[in-house]
Backbone as XML, in Angstrom:
<?xml version="1.0"?>
<chain id="A" units="angstrom">
  <residue number="1" name="MET">
    <atom name="N" x="-189.957" y="105.677" z="24.668"/>
    <atom name="CA" x="-191.087" y="104.930" z="25.169"/>
    <atom name="C" x="-191.187" y="105.178" z="26.673"/>
  </residue>
  <residue number="2" name="ILE">
    <atom name="N" x="-192.380" y="105.492" z="27.118"/>
    <atom name="CA" x="-192.643" y="105.776" z="28.522"/>
    <atom name="C" x="-193.667" y="104.773" z="29.033"/>
  </residue>
  <residue number="3" name="ALA">
    <atom name="N" x="-193.492" y="104.341" z="30.281"/>
    <atom name="CA" x="-194.441" y="103.411" z="30.886"/>
    <atom name="C" x="-194.769" y="103.876" z="32.298"/>
  </residue>
  <residue number="4" name="VAL">
    <atom name="N" x="-195.959" y="103.534" z="32.740"/>
    <atom name="CA" x="-196.360" y="103.762" z="34.128"/>
    <atom name="C" x="-196.448" y="102.391" z="34.778"/>
  </residue>
  <residue number="5" name="VAL">
    <atom name="N" x="-195.671" y="102.214" z="35.860"/>
    <atom name="CA" x="-195.619" y="100.926" z="36.545"/>
    <atom name="C" x="-196.112" y="101.083" z="37.973"/>
  </residue>
  <residue number="6" name="LYS">
    <atom name="N" x="-196.542" y="99.955" z="38.532"/>
    <atom name="CA" x="-197.044" y="99.946" z="39.902"/>
    <atom name="C" x="-196.101" y="99.104" z="40.751"/>
  </residue>
  <residue number="7" name="VAL">
    <atom name="N" x="-195.579" y="99.717" z="41.821"/>
    <atom name="CA" x="-194.674" y="99.031" z="42.736"/>
    <atom name="C" x="-195.155" y="99.281" z="44.155"/>
  </residue>
  <residue number="8" name="ALA">
    <atom name="N" x="-195.560" y="98.214" z="44.837"/>
    <atom name="CA" x="-195.993" y="98.288" z="46.233"/>
    <atom name="C" x="-197.082" y="99.340" z="46.441"/>
  </residue>
  <residue number="9" name="GLY">
    <atom name="N" x="-198.044" y="99.402" z="45.521"/>
    <atom name="CA" x="-199.167" y="100.317" z="45.670"/>
    <atom name="C" x="-198.902" y="101.735" z="45.200"/>
  </residue>
  <residue number="10" name="GLN">
    <atom name="N" x="-197.708" y="102.031" z="44.736"/>
    <atom name="CA" x="-197.376" y="103.361" z="44.243"/>
    <atom name="C" x="-197.095" y="103.285" z="42.744"/>
  </residue>
  <residue number="11" name="GLN">
    <atom name="N" x="-197.449" y="104.358" z="42.029"/>
    <atom name="CA" x="-197.255" y="104.393" z="40.585"/>
    <atom name="C" x="-196.066" y="105.280" z="40.247"/>
  </residue>
  <residue number="12" name="PHE">
    <atom name="N" x="-195.263" y="104.827" z="39.280"/>
    <atom name="CA" x="-194.090" y="105.559" z="38.848"/>
    <atom name="C" x="-194.072" y="105.638" z="37.326"/>
  </residue>
  <residue number="13" name="LYS">
    <atom name="N" x="-193.701" y="106.806" z="36.808"/>
    <atom name="CA" x="-193.527" y="106.992" z="35.368"/>
    <atom name="C" x="-192.055" y="106.728" z="35.069"/>
  </residue>
  <residue number="14" name="VAL">
    <atom name="N" x="-191.780" y="105.761" z="34.189"/>
    <atom name="CA" x="-190.399" y="105.346" z="33.962"/>
    <atom name="C" x="-190.044" y="105.369" z="32.479"/>
  </residue>
  <residue number="15" name="GLU">
    <atom name="N" x="-188.757" y="105.516" z="32.216"/>
    <atom name="CA" x="-188.180" y="105.429" z="30.890"/>
    <atom name="C" x="-186.982" y="104.486" z="30.971"/>
  </residue>
  <residue number="16" name="LYS">
    <atom name="N" x="-186.494" y="104.071" z="29.822"/>
    <atom name="CA" x="-185.333" y="103.178" z="29.787"/>
    <atom name="C" x="-184.110" y="103.879" z="30.368"/>
  </residue>
  <residue number="17" name="ASP">
    <atom name="N" x="-183.297" y="103.146" z="31.111"/>
    <atom name="CA" x="-182.054" y="103.610" z="31.746"/>
    <atom name="C" x="-182.292" y="104.626" z="32.864"/>
  </residue>
  <residue number="18" name="GLN">
    <atom name="N" x="-183.496" y="104.742" z="33.371"/>
    <atom name="CA" x="-183.793" y="105.646" z="34.480"/>
    <atom name="C" x="-183.550" y="104.918" z="35.806"/>
  </residue>
  <residue number="19" name="THR">
    <atom name="N" x="-182.996" y="105.636" z="36.777"/>
    <atom name="CA" x="-182.844" y="105.070" z="38.124"/>
    <atom name="C" x="-183.829" y="105.771" z="39.041"/>
  </residue>
  <residue number="20" name="LEU">
    <atom name="N" x="-184.411" y="105.006" z="39.970"/>
    <atom name="CA" x="-185.357" y="105.590" z="40.897"/>
    <atom name="C" x="-185.398" y="104.773" z="42.177"/>
  </residue>
  <residue number="21" name="TYR">
    <atom name="N" x="-185.922" y="105.404" z="43.221"/>
    <atom name="CA" x="-186.073" y="104.772" z="44.527"/>
    <atom name="C" x="-187.523" y="104.371" z="44.698"/>
  </residue>
  <residue number="22" name="VAL">
    <atom name="N" x="-187.762" y="103.104" z="44.984"/>
    <atom name="CA" x="-189.109" y="102.577" z="45.161"/>
    <atom name="C" x="-189.206" y="101.959" z="46.558"/>
  </residue>
  <residue number="23" name="PRO">
    <atom name="N" x="-190.420" y="101.732" z="47.070"/>
    <atom name="CA" x="-190.534" y="101.045" z="48.355"/>
    <atom name="C" x="-189.823" y="99.695" z="48.304"/>
  </residue>
  <residue number="24" name="HIS">
    <atom name="N" x="-189.420" y="99.216" z="49.446"/>
    <atom name="CA" x="-188.557" y="98.030" z="49.565"/>
    <atom name="C" x="-189.068" y="96.837" z="48.756"/>
  </residue>
  <residue number="25" name="LEU">
    <atom name="N" x="-188.176" y="96.291" z="47.931"/>
    <atom name="CA" x="-188.426" y="95.066" z="47.183"/>
    <atom name="C" x="-187.456" y="94.006" z="47.691"/>
  </residue>
  <residue number="26" name="ASP">
    <atom name="N" x="-187.918" y="92.765" z="47.783"/>
    <atom name="CA" x="-187.041" y="91.686" z="48.206"/>
    <atom name="C" x="-186.016" y="91.401" z="47.115"/>
  </residue>
  <residue number="27" name="GLY">
    <atom name="N" x="-184.797" y="91.167" z="47.522"/>
    <atom name="CA" x="-183.737" y="90.843" z="46.573"/>
    <atom name="C" x="-182.448" y="91.533" z="46.946"/>
  </residue>
  <residue number="28" name="ASN">
    <atom name="N" x="-181.396" y="91.134" z="46.280"/>
    <atom name="CA" x="-180.071" y="91.695" z="46.518"/>
    <atom name="C" x="-179.626" y="92.491" z="45.301"/>
  </residue>
  <residue number="29" name="ALA">
    <atom name="N" x="-178.545" y="93.232" z="45.470"/>
    <atom name="CA" x="-177.995" y="94.021" z="44.365"/>
    <atom name="C" x="-177.628" y="93.089" z="43.213"/>
  </residue>
  <residue number="30" name="GLY">
    <atom name="N" x="-178.040" y="93.457" z="42.016"/>
    <atom name="CA" x="-177.769" y="92.651" z="40.835"/>
    <atom name="C" x="-178.934" y="91.780" z="40.404"/>
  </residue>
  <residue number="31" name="ASP">
    <atom name="N" x="-179.932" y="91.599" z="41.268"/>
    <atom name="CA" x="-181.098" y="90.785" z="40.914"/>
    <atom name="C" x="-181.963" y="91.518" z="39.893"/>
  </residue>
  <residue number="32" name="LYS">
    <atom name="N" x="-182.636" y="90.755" z="39.047"/>
    <atom name="CA" x="-183.553" y="91.304" z="38.039"/>
    <atom name="C" x="-184.985" y="91.172" z="38.552"/>
  </residue>
  <residue number="33" name="VAL">
    <atom name="N" x="-185.812" y="92.188" z="38.286"/>
    <atom name="CA" x="-187.218" y="92.157" z="38.680"/>
    <atom name="C" x="-188.076" y="92.596" z="37.500"/>
  </residue>
  <residue number="34" name="ASP">
    <atom name="N" x="-189.307" y="92.070" z="37.442"/>
    <atom name="CA" x="-190.296" y="92.501" z="36.464"/>
    <atom name="C" x="-191.319" y="93.364" z="37.193"/>
  </residue>
  <residue number="35" name="LEU">
    <atom name="N" x="-191.683" y="94.494" z="36.595"/>
    <atom name="CA" x="-192.613" y="95.421" z="37.212"/>
    <atom name="C" x="-193.973" y="95.344" z="36.538"/>
  </residue>
  <residue number="36" name="GLU">
    <atom name="N" x="-195.030" y="95.560" z="37.314"/>
    <atom name="CA" x="-196.403" y="95.531" z="36.791"/>
    <atom name="C" x="-196.663" y="96.795" z="35.974"/>
  </residue>
  <residue number="37" name="VAL">
    <atom name="N" x="-197.070" y="96.618" z="34.726"/>
    <atom name="CA" x="-197.258" y="97.740" z="33.804"/>
    <atom name="C" x="-198.735" y="98.129" z="33.760"/>
  </residue>
  <residue number="38" name="LEU">
    <atom name="N" x="-199.010" y="99.432" z="33.922"/>
    <atom name="CA" x="-200.378" y="99.942" z="33.858"/>
    <atom name="C" x="-200.665" y="100.661" z="32.546"/>
  </residue>
  <residue number="39" name="LEU">
    <atom name="N" x="-199.661" y="101.364" z="32.004"/>
    <atom name="CA" x="-199.856" y="102.182" z="30.810"/>
    <atom name="C" x="-198.542" y="102.260" z="30.037"/>
  </residue>
  <residue number="40" name="VAL">
    <atom name="N" x="-198.640" y="102.273" z="28.714"/>
    <atom name="CA" x="-197.455" y="102.422" z="27.867"/>
    <atom name="C" x="-197.750" y="103.457" z="26.795"/>
  </residue>
  <residue number="41" name="ASP">
    <atom name="N" x="-196.802" y="104.386" z="26.608"/>
    <atom name="CA" x="-196.891" y="105.379" z="25.548"/>
    <atom name="C" x="-195.738" y="105.126" z="24.588"/>
  </residue>
  <residue number="42" name="ALA">
    <atom name="N" x="-196.051" y="104.557" z="23.423"/>
    <atom name="CA" x="-195.039" y="104.253" z="22.415"/>
    <atom name="C" x="-195.252" y="105.160" z="21.215"/>
  </residue>
  <residue number="43" name="ASP">
    <atom name="N" x="-194.495" y="106.237" z="21.145"/>
    <atom name="CA" x="-194.562" y="107.193" z="20.031"/>
    <atom name="C" x="-195.971" y="107.723" z="19.810"/>
  </residue>
  <residue number="44" name="GLY">
    <atom name="N" x="-196.661" y="108.089" z="20.877"/>
    <atom name="CA" x="-197.992" y="108.665" z="20.776"/>
    <atom name="C" x="-199.127" y="107.663" z="20.806"/>
  </residue>
  <residue number="45" name="LYS">
    <atom name="N" x="-198.830" y="106.367" z="20.761"/>
    <atom name="CA" x="-199.870" y="105.341" z="20.845"/>
    <atom name="C" x="-199.973" y="104.860" z="22.292"/>
  </residue>
  <residue number="46" name="LEU">
    <atom name="N" x="-201.136" y="105.066" z="22.889"/>
    <atom name="CA" x="-201.344" y="104.671" z="24.279"/>
    <atom name="C" x="-201.959" y="103.291" z="24.371"/>
  </residue>
  <residue number="47" name="SER">
    <atom name="N" x="-201.462" y="102.509" z="25.317"/>
    <atom name="CA" x="-202.049" y="101.215" z="25.655"/>
    <atom name="C" x="-202.326" y="101.233" z="27.148"/>
  </residue>
  <residue number="48" name="VAL">
    <atom name="N" x="-203.586" y="100.965" z="27.507"/>
    <atom name="CA" x="-203.996" y="101.053" z="28.906"/>
    <atom name="C" x="-204.736" y="99.786" z="29.293"/>
  </residue>
  <residue number="49" name="GLY">
    <atom name="N" x="-204.573" y="99.373" z="30.535"/>
    <atom name="CA" x="-205.344" y="98.258" z="31.079"/>
    <atom name="C" x="-204.940" y="96.921" z="30.506"/>
  </residue>
  <residue number="50" name="ASP">
    <atom name="N" x="-205.937" y="96.110" z="30.128"/>
    <atom name="CA" x="-205.688" y="94.756" z="29.640"/>
    <atom name="C" x="-205.007" y="94.732" z="28.273"/>
  </residue>
  <residue number="51" name="SER">
    <atom name="N" x="-205.067" y="95.833" z="27.530"/>
    <atom name="CA" x="-204.465" y="95.848" z="26.197"/>
    <atom name="C" x="-202.945" y="96.050" z="26.242"/>
  </residue>
  <residue number="52" name="VAL">
    <atom name="N" x="-202.391" y="96.261" z="27.437"/>
    <atom name="CA" x="-200.947" y="96.458" z="27.573"/>
    <atom name="C" x="-200.238" y="95.116" z="27.453"/>
  </residue>
  <residue number="53" name="LYS">
    <atom name="N" x="-199.389" y="94.992" z="26.458"/>
    <atom name="CA" x="-198.621" y="93.765" z="26.246"/>
    <atom name="C" x="-197.150" y="93.972" z="26.600"/>
  </residue>
  <residue number="54" name="ALA">
    <atom name="N" x="-196.814" y="95.138" z="27.120"/>
    <atom name="CA" x="-195.415" y="95.467" z="27.400"/>
    <atom name="C" x="-194.948" y="94.854" z="28.715"/>
  </residue>
  <residue number="55" name="LYS">
    <atom name="N" x="-193.639" y="94.714" z="28.809"/>
    <atom name="CA" x="-192.998" y="94.249" z="30.030"/>
    <atom name="C" x="-191.890" y="95.221" z="30.377"/>
  </residue>
  <residue number="56" name="VAL">
    <atom name="N" x="-191.806" y="95.559" z="31.658"/>
    <atom name="CA" x="-190.749" y="96.438" z="32.125"/>
    <atom name="C" x="-189.827" y="95.619" z="33.020"/>
  </residue>
  <residue number="57" name="LYS">
    <atom name="N" x="-188.558" y="95.585" z="32.635"/>
    <atom name="CA" x="-187.562" y="94.847" z="33.405"/>
    <atom name="C" x="-186.642" y="95.849" z="34.086"/>
  </residue>
  <residue number="58" name="ALA">
    <atom name="N" x="-186.278" y="95.533" z="35.341"/>
    <atom name="CA" x="-185.412" y="96.420" z="36.110"/>
    <atom name="C" x="-184.371" y="95.597" z="36.856"/>
  </residue>
  <residue number="59" name="GLU">
    <atom name="N" x="-183.316" y="96.281" z="37.248"/>
    <atom name="CA" x="-182.240" y="95.651" z="38.012"/>
    <atom name="C" x="-182.108" y="96.373" z="39.347"/>
  </residue>
  <residue number="60" name="ILE">
    <atom name="N" x="-181.988" y="95.601" z="40.421"/>
    <atom name="CA" x="-181.808" y="96.182" z="41.748"/>
    <atom name="C" x="-180.355" y="96.626" z="41.875"/>
  </residue>
  <residue number="61" name="LEU">
    <atom name="N" x="-180.163" y="97.911" z="42.190"/>
    <atom name="CA" x="-178.819" y="98.443" z="42.361"/>
    <atom name="C" x="-178.377" y="98.414" z="43.819"/>
  </residue>
  <residue number="62" name="ASP">
    <atom name="N" x="-179.317" y="98.734" z="44.743"/>
    <atom name="CA" x="-178.932" y="98.841" z="46.146"/>
    <atom name="C" x="-180.167" y="98.843" z="47.037"/>
  </residue>
  <residue number="63" name="GLN">
    <atom name="N" x="-179.997" y="98.422" z="48.273"/>
    <atom name="CA" x="-181.034" y="98.530" z="49.305"/>
    <atom name="C" x="-180.593" y="99.657" z="50.231"/>
  </residue>
  <residue number="64" name="VAL">
    <atom name="N" x="-181.403" y="100.703" z="50.376"/>
    <atom name="CA" x="-181.020" y="101.880" z="51.160"/>
    <atom name="C" x="-182.122" y="102.252" z="52.140"/>
  </residue>
  <residue number="65" name="LYS">
    <atom name="N" x="-181.782" y="103.152" z="53.058"/>
    <atom name="CA" x="-182.764" y="103.681" z="54.001"/>
    <atom name="C" x="-182.914" y="105.180" z="53.769"/>
  </residue>
  <residue number="66" name="GLY">
    <atom name="N" x="-184.130" y="105.672" z="53.987"/>
    <atom name="CA" x="-184.415" y="107.091" z="53.809"/>
    <atom name="C" x="-183.981" y="107.896" z="55.018"/>
  </residue>
  <residue number="67" name="ASP">
    <atom name="N" x="-184.328" y="109.172" z="55.028"/>
    <atom name="CA" x="-184.005" y="110.053" z="56.143"/>
    <atom name="C" x="-184.809" y="109.668" z="57.382"/>
  </residue>
  <residue number="68" name="THR">
    <atom name="N" x="-184.324" y="110.064" z="58.530"/>
    <atom name="CA" x="-184.995" y="109.765" z="59.783"/>
    <atom name="C" x="-186.280" y="110.583" z="59.912"/>
  </residue>
  <residue number="69" name="VAL">
    <atom name="N" x="-187.355" y="109.909" z="60.285"/>
    <atom name="CA" x="-188.638" y="110.557" z="60.527"/>
    <atom name="C" x="-188.898" y="110.455" z="62.027"/>
  </residue>
  <residue number="70" name="ILE">
    <atom name="N" x="-189.125" y="111.582" z="62.668"/>
    <atom name="CA" x="-189.333" y="111.618" z="64.114"/>
    <atom name="C" x="-190.825" y="111.697" z="64.411"/>
  </residue>
  <residue number="71" name="ALA">
    <atom name="N" x="-191.288" y="110.800" z="65.308"/>
    <atom name="CA" x="-192.671" y="110.846" z="65.788"/>
    <atom name="C" x="-192.602" y="111.279" z="67.252"/>
  </residue>
  <residue number="72" name="TYR">
    <atom name="N" x="-193.138" y="112.456" z="67.574"/>
    <atom name="CA" x="-193.049" y="113.020" z="68.921"/>
    <atom name="C" x="-194.453" y="113.164" z="69.496"/>
  </residue>
  <residue number="73" name="LYS">
    <atom name="N" x="-194.670" y="112.590" z="70.673"/>
    <atom name="CA" x="-195.965" y="112.699" z="71.344"/>
    <atom name="C" x="-195.765" y="113.415" z="72.678"/>
  </residue>
  <residue number="74" name="GLN">
    <atom name="N" x="-196.751" y="114.240" z="73.024"/>
    <atom name="CA" x="-196.665" y="114.979" z="74.276"/>
    <atom name="C" x="-198.063" y="115.258" z="74.798"/>
  </residue>
  <residue number="75" name="LYS">
    <atom name="N" x="-198.221" y="115.182" z="76.130"/>
    <atom name="CA" x="-199.466" y="115.597" z="76.763"/>
    <atom name="C" x="-199.156" y="116.820" z="77.605"/>
  </residue>
  <residue number="76" name="ARG">
    <atom name="N" x="-199.838" y="117.893" z="77.336"/>
    <atom name="CA" x="-199.522" y="119.140" z="77.999"/>
    <atom name="C" x="-199.842" y="119.082" z="79.495"/>
  </residue>
  <residue number="77" name="ARG">
    <atom name="N" x="-199.031" y="119.736" z="80.229"/>
    <atom name="CA" x="-199.139" y="119.887" z="81.685"/>
    <atom name="C" x="-199.045" y="118.564" z="82.447"/>
  </residue>
  <residue number="78" name="LYS">
    <atom name="N" x="-198.672" y="117.481" z="81.843"/>
    <atom name="CA" x="-198.595" y="116.188" z="82.519"/>
    <atom name="C" x="-197.154" y="115.691" z="82.659"/>
  </residue>
  <residue number="79" name="GLY">
    <atom name="N" x="-196.232" y="116.309" z="81.948"/>
    <atom name="CA" x="-194.850" y="115.865" z="82.001"/>
    <atom name="C" x="-194.599" y="114.628" z="81.151"/>
  </residue>
  <residue number="80" name="PHE">
    <atom name="N" x="-195.567" y="114.278" z="80.292"/>
    <atom name="CA" x="-195.433" y="113.097" z="79.443"/>
    <atom name="C" x="-194.967" y="113.495" z="78.056"/>
  </residue>
  <residue number="81" name="HIS">
    <atom name="N" x="-193.909" y="112.865" z="77.620"/>
    <atom name="CA" x="-193.498" y="113.015" z="76.230"/>
    <atom name="C" x="-192.754" y="111.762" z="75.805"/>
  </residue>
  <residue number="82" name="LYS">
    <atom name="N" x="-192.895" y="111.442" z="74.521"/>
    <atom name="CA" x="-192.296" y="110.242" z="73.956"/>
    <atom name="C" x="-191.748" y="110.591" z="72.570"/>
  </residue>
  <residue number="83" name="LYS">
    <atom name="N" x="-190.532" y="110.195" z="72.320"/>
    <atom name="CA" x="-189.900" y="110.496" z="71.037"/>
    <atom name="C" x="-189.420" y="109.195" z="70.414"/>
  </residue>
  <residue number="84" name="LYS">
    <atom name="N" x="-189.917" y="108.919" z="69.215"/>
    <atom name="CA" x="-189.512" y="107.735" z="68.468"/>
    <atom name="C" x="-189.139" y="108.158" z="67.059"/>
  </residue>
  <residue number="85" name="GLY">
    <atom name="N" x="-188.352" y="107.352" z="66.403"/>
    <atom name="CA" x="-187.981" y="107.647" z="65.030"/>
    <atom name="C" x="-187.822" y="106.367" z="64.239"/>
  </residue>
  <residue number="86" name="HIS">
    <atom name="N" x="-187.880" y="106.493" z="62.925"/>
    <atom name="CA" x="-187.649" y="105.344" z="62.053"/>
    <atom name="C" x="-187.097" y="105.829" z="60.713"/>
  </residue>
  <residue number="87" name="ARG">
    <atom name="N" x="-186.483" y="104.897" z="60.000"/>
    <atom name="CA" x="-185.972" y="105.167" z="58.665"/>
    <atom name="C" x="-186.606" y="104.170" z="57.709"/>
  </residue>
  <residue number="88" name="THR">
    <atom name="N" x="-187.332" y="104.676" z="56.724"/>
    <atom name="CA" x="-188.041" y="103.839" z="55.772"/>
    <atom name="C" x="-187.056" y="103.172" z="54.809"/>
  </residue>
  <residue number="89" name="ALA">
    <atom name="N" x="-187.298" y="101.889" z="54.517"/>
    <atom name="CA" x="-186.441" y="101.132" z="53.610"/>
    <atom name="C" x="-186.875" y="101.360" z="52.161"/>
  </residue>
  <residue number="90" name="TYR">
    <atom name="N" x="-185.911" y="101.637" z="51.294"/>
    <atom name="CA" x="-186.147" y="101.834" z="49.872"/>
    <atom name="C" x="-185.214" y="100.923" z="49.070"/>
  </residue>
  <residue number="91" name="THR">
    <atom name="N" x="-185.598" y="100.676" z="47.829"/>
    <atom name="CA" x="-184.761" y="99.930" z="46.906"/>
    <atom name="C" x="-184.438" y="100.829" z="45.720"/>
  </residue>
  <residue number="92" name="LYS">
    <atom name="N" x="-183.162" y="100.938" z="45.394"/>
    <atom name="CA" x="-182.739" y="101.719" z="44.233"/>
    <atom name="C" x="-182.706" y="100.766" z="43.042"/>
  </residue>
  <residue number="93" name="ILE">
    <atom name="N" x="-183.489" y="101.091" z="42.002"/>
    <atom name="CA" x="-183.547" y="100.234" z="40.826"/>
    <atom name="C" x="-183.203" y="101.030" z="39.573"/>
  </residue>
  <residue number="94" name="LYS">
    <atom name="N" x="-182.802" y="100.305" z="38.530"/>
    <atom name="CA" x="-182.543" y="100.904" z="37.226"/>
    <atom name="C" x="-183.372" y="100.158" z="36.205"/>
  </residue>
  <residue number="95" name="VAL">
    <atom name="N" x="-184.178" y="100.883" z="35.444"/>
    <atom name="CA" x="-185.007" y="100.285" z="34.399"/>
    <atom name="C" x="-184.090" y="99.924" z="33.236"/>
  </residue>
  <residue number="96" name="THR">
    <atom name="N" x="-184.015" y="98.634" z="32.940"/>
    <atom name="CA" x="-183.109" y="98.169" z="31.893"/>
    <atom name="C" x="-183.785" y="98.028" z="30.537"/>
  </residue>
  <residue number="97" name="ASP">
    <atom name="N" x="-185.097" y="97.715" z="30.533"/>
    <atom name="CA" x="-185.733" y="97.462" z="29.249"/>
    <atom name="C" x="-187.242" y="97.636" z="29.361"/>
  </residue>
  <residue number="98" name="ILE">
    <atom name="N" x="-187.837" y="98.188" z="28.292"/>
    <atom name="CA" x="-189.289" y="98.260" z="28.140"/>
    <atom name="C" x="-189.605" y="97.624" z="26.801"/>
  </residue>
  <residue number="99" name="LYS">
    <atom name="N" x="-190.283" y="96.485" z="26.825"/>
    <atom name="CA" x="-190.614" y="95.756" z="25.589"/>
    <atom name="C" x="-192.111" y="95.801" z="25.338"/>
  </residue>
</chain>
């Protein structure tokens, strides 16, 4: 069974026991979360939109940060330059059940 879920404005295709990194979700390791379901494919039968009765449950495994992204600004011939960086927060989750 495959489902398409929406997390923080992004869509992910998930299966049972799959682990994935999603944008930051509030919670600690071990917490359970329910994900918004957009589409379900159960043995070739598609359910889309309001007809979806499925629920996707996941468990938070860890809160992690991504790689450093550097934002560099410069104005030519002026001697001006600015370098900033940030690391985006992600949540590692494991899909435990699709009902």
